[in-house]
Short mmCIF file of the C-alpha atoms (twelve columns), coordinates in Angstrom:
data_MODEL
# 
_entry.id   MODEL 
# 
loop_
_atom_site.group_PDB 
_atom_site.id 
_atom_site.type_symbol 
_atom_site.label_atom_id 
_atom_site.label_alt_id 
_atom_site.label_comp_id 
_atom_site.label_asym_id 
_atom_site.label_seq_id 
_atom_site.Cartn_x 
_atom_site.Cartn_y 
_atom_site.Cartn_z 
_atom_site.pdbx_PDB_model_num 
ATOM 1   C CA . UNK A 1   56.042 -43.977 62.540  1 
ATOM 2   C CA . UNK A 2   54.293 -41.012 64.140  1 
ATOM 3   C CA . UNK A 3   51.926 -38.958 62.057  1 
ATOM 4   C CA . UNK A 4   53.170 -35.413 62.557  1 
ATOM 5   C CA . UNK A 5   49.713 -34.000 61.799  1 
ATOM 6   C CA . UNK A 6   48.320 -35.665 64.907  1 
ATOM 7   C CA . UNK A 7   49.012 -34.937 68.564  1 
ATOM 8   C CA . UNK A 8   51.277 -37.213 70.582  1 
ATOM 9   C CA . UNK A 9   48.326 -38.033 72.832  1 
ATOM 10  C CA . UNK A 10  46.094 -39.273 70.006  1 
ATOM 11  C CA . UNK A 11  48.992 -41.135 68.394  1 
ATOM 12  C CA . UNK A 12  49.731 -43.066 71.589  1 
ATOM 13  C CA . UNK A 13  46.133 -44.229 71.832  1 
ATOM 14  C CA . UNK A 14  45.831 -44.816 68.065  1 
ATOM 15  C CA . UNK A 15  48.803 -47.166 67.969  1 
ATOM 16  C CA . UNK A 16  47.484 -49.068 70.958  1 
ATOM 17  C CA . UNK A 17  44.103 -49.476 69.266  1 
ATOM 18  C CA . UNK A 18  45.592 -51.050 66.129  1 
ATOM 19  C CA . UNK A 19  46.686 -54.221 67.936  1 
ATOM 20  C CA . UNK A 20  43.697 -56.121 69.232  1 
ATOM 21  C CA . UNK A 21  45.939 -58.390 71.307  1 
ATOM 22  C CA . UNK A 22  47.186 -55.568 73.576  1 
ATOM 23  C CA . UNK A 23  46.117 -55.929 77.199  1 
ATOM 24  C CA . UNK A 24  48.191 -53.296 79.008  1 
ATOM 25  C CA . UNK A 25  48.561 -49.593 78.235  1 
ATOM 26  C CA . UNK A 26  51.327 -47.799 80.126  1 
ATOM 27  C CA . UNK A 27  51.426 -44.026 79.593  1 
ATOM 28  C CA . UNK A 28  53.110 -43.432 82.954  1 
ATOM 29  C CA . UNK A 29  55.813 -40.827 83.648  1 
ATOM 30  C CA . UNK A 30  55.236 -38.983 80.364  1 
ATOM 31  C CA . UNK A 31  53.585 -35.804 81.693  1 
ATOM 32  C CA . UNK A 32  51.107 -35.937 78.818  1 
ATOM 33  C CA . UNK A 33  48.535 -33.831 80.637  1 
ATOM 34  C CA . UNK A 34  44.744 -33.949 80.703  1 
ATOM 35  C CA . UNK A 35  44.336 -33.985 76.912  1 
ATOM 36  C CA . UNK A 36  45.456 -37.608 76.621  1 
ATOM 37  C CA . UNK A 37  42.384 -38.655 78.612  1 
ATOM 38  C CA . UNK A 38  40.115 -37.430 75.811  1 
ATOM 39  C CA . UNK A 39  41.108 -40.425 73.670  1 
ATOM 40  C CA . UNK A 40  40.397 -43.293 76.055  1 
ATOM 41  C CA . UNK A 41  37.340 -44.364 74.072  1 
ATOM 42  C CA . UNK A 42  39.766 -45.571 71.363  1 
ATOM 43  C CA . UNK A 43  41.266 -48.230 73.609  1 
ATOM 44  C CA . UNK A 44  40.596 -51.776 72.378  1 
ATOM 45  C CA . UNK A 45  38.366 -53.918 74.549  1 
ATOM 46  C CA . UNK A 46  41.266 -56.282 75.178  1 
ATOM 47  C CA . UNK A 47  42.929 -53.740 77.505  1 
ATOM 48  C CA . UNK A 48  42.585 -54.759 81.153  1 
ATOM 49  C CA . UNK A 49  45.424 -52.708 82.691  1 
ATOM 50  C CA . UNK A 50  45.705 -48.913 82.343  1 
ATOM 51  C CA . UNK A 51  48.630 -46.931 83.788  1 
ATOM 52  C CA . UNK A 52  48.460 -43.117 83.694  1 
ATOM 53  C CA . UNK A 53  50.776 -42.506 86.647  1 
ATOM 54  C CA . UNK A 54  52.766 -39.230 86.725  1 
ATOM 55  C CA . UNK A 55  51.052 -37.926 83.605  1 
ATOM 56  C CA . UNK A 56  50.462 -34.438 84.993  1 
ATOM 57  C CA . UNK A 57  46.730 -35.015 85.284  1 
ATOM 58  C CA . UNK A 58  44.497 -32.509 87.054  1 
ATOM 59  C CA . UNK A 59  40.780 -32.551 87.879  1 
ATOM 60  C CA . UNK A 60  39.542 -32.441 84.230  1 
ATOM 61  C CA . UNK A 61  41.726 -35.411 83.289  1 
ATOM 62  C CA . UNK A 62  40.775 -37.360 86.408  1 
ATOM 63  C CA . UNK A 63  37.147 -36.635 85.578  1 
ATOM 64  C CA . UNK A 64  37.564 -37.944 82.020  1 
ATOM 65  C CA . UNK A 65  39.198 -41.144 83.249  1 
ATOM 66  C CA . UNK A 66  36.488 -41.731 85.840  1 
ATOM 67  C CA . UNK A 67  33.741 -41.097 83.285  1 
ATOM 68  C CA . UNK A 68  35.378 -43.649 80.998  1 
ATOM 69  C CA . UNK A 69  35.830 -46.131 83.844  1 
ATOM 70  C CA . UNK A 70  32.234 -45.776 85.005  1 
ATOM 71  C CA . UNK A 71  31.118 -47.729 81.960  1 
ATOM 72  C CA . UNK A 72  34.249 -49.815 81.331  1 
ATOM 73  C CA . UNK A 73  33.624 -53.550 81.424  1 
ATOM 74  C CA . UNK A 74  37.196 -54.672 80.768  1 
ATOM 75  C CA . UNK A 75  39.755 -52.684 82.775  1 
ATOM 76  C CA . UNK A 76  40.503 -54.364 86.106  1 
ATOM 77  C CA . UNK A 77  43.638 -52.418 87.118  1 
ATOM 78  C CA . UNK A 78  43.934 -48.611 87.124  1 
ATOM 79  C CA . UNK A 79  47.178 -46.907 88.176  1 
ATOM 80  C CA . UNK A 80  47.003 -43.126 88.710  1 
ATOM 81  C CA . UNK A 81  49.697 -42.348 91.279  1 
ATOM 82  C CA . UNK A 82  51.731 -39.161 91.014  1 
ATOM 83  C CA . UNK A 83  49.040 -36.903 89.579  1 
ATOM 84  C CA . UNK A 84  47.178 -33.908 90.986  1 
ATOM 85  C CA . UNK A 85  44.153 -35.496 92.613  1 
ATOM 86  C CA . UNK A 86  42.449 -33.011 94.933  1 
ATOM 87  C CA . UNK A 87  39.084 -33.237 96.688  1 
ATOM 88  C CA . UNK A 88  37.209 -32.618 93.415  1 
ATOM 89  C CA . UNK A 89  39.166 -35.466 91.848  1 
ATOM 90  C CA . UNK A 90  38.272 -37.637 94.835  1 
ATOM 91  C CA . UNK A 91  34.585 -36.963 94.132  1 
ATOM 92  C CA . UNK A 92  35.076 -38.184 90.549  1 
ATOM 93  C CA . UNK A 93  36.792 -41.334 91.833  1 
ATOM 94  C CA . UNK A 94  34.057 -41.913 94.392  1 
ATOM 95  C CA . UNK A 95  31.297 -41.658 91.788  1 
ATOM 96  C CA . UNK A 96  33.229 -43.967 89.475  1 
ATOM 97  C CA . UNK A 97  33.584 -46.630 92.180  1 
ATOM 98  C CA . UNK A 98  29.845 -46.497 92.828  1 
ATOM 99  C CA . UNK A 99  29.093 -47.276 89.180  1 
ATOM 100 C CA . UNK A 100 31.974 -49.498 88.067  1 
ATOM 101 C CA . UNK A 101 31.582 -53.246 88.588  1 
ATOM 102 C CA . UNK A 102 34.790 -54.468 86.926  1 
ATOM 103 C CA . UNK A 103 37.767 -52.690 88.516  1 
ATOM 104 C CA . UNK A 104 39.760 -54.769 91.010  1 
ATOM 105 C CA . UNK A 105 42.857 -52.624 91.722  1 
ATOM 106 C CA . UNK A 106 43.107 -48.842 92.131  1 
ATOM 107 C CA . UNK A 107 46.358 -47.006 92.923  1 
ATOM 108 C CA . UNK A 108 46.194 -43.240 93.557  1 
ATOM 109 C CA . UNK A 109 48.949 -42.441 96.079  1 
ATOM 110 C CA . UNK A 110 51.646 -39.713 95.875  1 
ATOM 111 C CA . UNK A 111 49.570 -36.801 94.690  1 
ATOM 112 C CA . UNK A 112 50.393 -33.123 94.130  1 
ATOM 113 C CA . UNK A 113 54.018 -33.967 93.351  1 
ATOM 114 C CA . UNK A 114 56.179 -30.851 93.130  1 
ATOM 115 C CA . UNK A 115 59.172 -29.025 94.584  1 
ATOM 116 C CA . UNK A 116 59.057 -27.520 98.080  1 
ATOM 117 C CA . UNK A 117 60.842 -24.401 99.323  1 
ATOM 118 C CA . UNK A 118 63.983 -26.414 100.073 1 
ATOM 119 C CA . UNK A 119 64.201 -27.769 96.553  1 
ATOM 120 C CA . UNK A 120 63.096 -31.248 97.607  1 
ATOM 121 C CA . UNK A 121 60.517 -33.337 95.800  1 
ATOM 122 C CA . UNK A 122 57.338 -33.580 97.841  1 
ATOM 123 C CA . UNK A 123 54.194 -35.642 97.430  1 
ATOM 124 C CA . UNK A 124 51.154 -34.454 99.328  1 
ATOM 125 C CA . UNK A 125 48.371 -36.927 100.106 1 
ATOM 126 C CA . UNK A 126 44.696 -36.447 99.523  1 
ATOM 127 C CA . UNK A 127 42.972 -34.514 102.280 1 
ATOM 128 C CA . UNK A 128 40.897 -36.247 104.911 1 
ATOM 129 C CA . UNK A 129 37.752 -35.052 103.132 1 
ATOM 130 C CA . UNK A 130 38.843 -36.647 99.861  1 
ATOM 131 C CA . UNK A 131 39.792 -39.952 101.455 1 
ATOM 132 C CA . UNK A 132 36.518 -40.173 103.380 1 
ATOM 133 C CA . UNK A 133 34.625 -39.499 100.160 1 
ATOM 134 C CA . UNK A 134 36.367 -42.436 98.476  1 
ATOM 135 C CA . UNK A 135 35.848 -44.657 101.518 1 
ATOM 136 C CA . UNK A 136 32.107 -43.991 101.399 1 
ATOM 137 C CA . UNK A 137 31.998 -45.258 97.797  1 
ATOM 138 C CA . UNK A 138 33.113 -48.710 98.934  1 
ATOM 139 C CA . UNK A 139 29.657 -49.187 100.436 1 
ATOM 140 C CA . UNK A 140 28.345 -49.442 96.881  1 
ATOM 141 C CA . UNK A 141 31.188 -51.369 95.257  1 
ATOM 142 C CA . UNK A 142 31.404 -55.161 95.387  1 
ATOM 143 C CA . UNK A 143 34.310 -55.853 93.012  1 
ATOM 144 C CA . UNK A 144 37.296 -53.695 94.071  1 
ATOM 145 C CA . UNK A 145 39.895 -55.865 95.819  1 
ATOM 146 C CA . UNK A 146 42.785 -53.439 96.393  1 
ATOM 147 C CA . UNK A 147 42.992 -49.690 96.877  1 
ATOM 148 C CA . UNK A 148 46.194 -47.743 97.586  1 
ATOM 149 C CA . UNK A 149 45.720 -44.146 98.698  1 
ATOM 150 C CA . UNK A 150 48.808 -43.634 100.861 1 
ATOM 151 C CA . UNK A 151 51.890 -45.572 99.821  1 
ATOM 152 C CA . UNK A 152 53.483 -48.192 102.089 1 
ATOM 153 C CA . UNK A 153 56.660 -47.583 104.066 1 
ATOM 154 C CA . UNK A 154 59.504 -46.040 102.109 1 
ATOM 155 C CA . UNK A 155 61.913 -48.921 102.644 1 
ATOM 156 C CA . UNK A 156 59.622 -51.195 100.657 1 
ATOM 157 C CA . UNK A 157 60.444 -49.213 97.503  1 
ATOM 158 C CA . UNK A 158 63.624 -48.705 95.506  1 
ATOM 159 C CA . UNK A 159 65.065 -45.386 94.332  1 
ATOM 160 C CA . UNK A 160 64.364 -43.112 92.659  1 
ATOM 161 C CA . UNK A 161 60.599 -43.217 93.103  1 
ATOM 162 C CA . UNK A 162 60.415 -43.181 96.914  1 
ATOM 163 C CA . UNK A 163 63.987 -42.584 98.010  1 
ATOM 164 C CA . UNK A 164 63.889 -40.775 101.405 1 
ATOM 165 C CA . UNK A 165 66.758 -38.595 100.193 1 
ATOM 166 C CA . UNK A 166 64.350 -37.021 97.719  1 
ATOM 167 C CA . UNK A 167 62.278 -35.630 100.556 1 
ATOM 168 C CA . UNK A 168 59.266 -37.892 100.166 1 
ATOM 169 C CA . UNK A 169 57.569 -38.830 103.409 1 
ATOM 170 C CA . UNK A 170 54.505 -40.729 104.477 1 
ATOM 171 C CA . UNK A 171 51.624 -38.771 106.004 1 
ATOM 172 C CA . UNK A 172 50.610 -39.626 109.530 1 
ATOM 173 C CA . UNK A 173 47.814 -42.133 109.870 1 
ATOM 174 C CA . UNK A 174 44.483 -40.315 110.001 1 
ATOM 175 C CA . UNK A 175 42.061 -41.920 112.513 1 
ATOM 176 C CA . UNK A 176 39.074 -40.283 110.795 1 
ATOM 177 C CA . UNK A 177 40.041 -41.906 107.505 1 
ATOM 178 C CA . UNK A 178 40.584 -45.230 109.254 1 
ATOM 179 C CA . UNK A 179 37.115 -45.033 110.798 1 
ATOM 180 C CA . UNK A 180 35.540 -44.185 107.431 1 
ATOM 181 C CA . UNK A 181 37.099 -47.221 105.771 1 
ATOM 182 C CA . UNK A 182 36.263 -49.545 108.684 1 
ATOM 183 C CA . UNK A 183 32.650 -48.424 108.642 1 
ATOM 184 C CA . UNK A 184 32.362 -48.819 104.875 1 
ATOM 185 C CA . UNK A 185 33.797 -52.332 105.007 1 
ATOM 186 C CA . UNK A 186 31.584 -53.388 107.896 1 
ATOM 187 C CA . UNK A 187 28.400 -52.057 106.307 1 
ATOM 188 C CA . UNK A 188 28.832 -53.481 102.811 1 
ATOM 189 C CA . UNK A 189 29.477 -56.704 100.919 1 
ATOM 190 C CA . UNK A 190 32.862 -55.549 99.722  1 
ATOM 191 C CA . UNK A 191 35.508 -57.644 97.977  1 
ATOM 192 C CA . UNK A 192 38.345 -55.560 99.451  1 
ATOM 193 C CA . UNK A 193 41.417 -57.608 100.410 1 
ATOM 194 C CA . UNK A 194 44.060 -54.875 100.667 1 
ATOM 195 C CA . UNK A 195 43.863 -51.229 101.731 1 
ATOM 196 C CA . UNK A 196 46.835 -48.859 101.836 1 
ATOM 197 C CA . UNK A 197 45.819 -45.808 103.845 1 
ATOM 198 C CA . UNK A 198 48.944 -45.533 105.966 1 
ATOM 199 C CA . UNK A 199 50.222 -47.727 108.767 1 
ATOM 200 C CA . UNK A 200 47.168 -48.899 110.708 1 
ATOM 201 C CA . UNK A 201 49.461 -49.828 113.585 1 
ATOM 202 C CA . UNK A 202 49.448 -46.088 114.297 1 
ATOM 203 C CA . UNK A 203 45.649 -46.065 114.470 1 
ATOM 204 C CA . UNK A 204 44.547 -45.370 118.056 1 
ATOM 205 C CA . UNK A 205 41.592 -47.656 117.278 1 
ATOM 206 C CA . UNK A 206 43.832 -50.418 115.927 1 
ATOM 207 C CA . UNK A 207 42.036 -53.165 117.890 1 
ATOM 208 C CA . UNK A 208 38.802 -52.394 116.081 1 
ATOM 209 C CA . UNK A 209 40.336 -53.540 112.793 1 
ATOM 210 C CA . UNK A 210 40.156 -57.143 114.031 1 
ATOM 211 C CA . UNK A 211 36.378 -56.897 114.139 1 
ATOM 212 C CA . UNK A 212 36.320 -55.282 110.693 1 
ATOM 213 C CA . UNK A 213 38.473 -57.979 109.131 1 
ATOM 214 C CA . UNK A 214 36.233 -60.703 110.503 1 
# 
């Protein structure tokens, strides 16, 4: 039963912290806002999977999560899609990846979700600057295995999350971002196995990926 004297955010984390067997915390699609990220230190050490997708997070909340993750030794999967991650948020993520040595999966696609002038749901991607900043961090990270910045093709997903009728669309592949990720992978001892940064088939330098993957 919820304690009415406490905030919903602190109650969600408090209940999770009472069961030491919990391994996954899913706060997704609750629009809890940045304040919920102030209670992450209460998570039990058994938690390995944290989902804060579509929580209405902005730069302060992203910063709190990344600060927490920088020293986390247990969480291996972090899902943050559908929040408001701008270039400042990308800097927080980049710094976190440079320090964290536990995280294996990071999902941050579909950002700046809102309503456009036609009344359609839109999801703007990170800017080139933000993506390049995150790519550079992979030079210093040896544990991350999967990163999803731009979601895969729409037909791979079921409604309502990525239904084309909602107005969601993939951004065009950015060659500068592709080059940044290729360079980072080639110049580091990365554990990366999967990158979602758009359809690399559209990369004018597609043939160079063969060298990178080797």
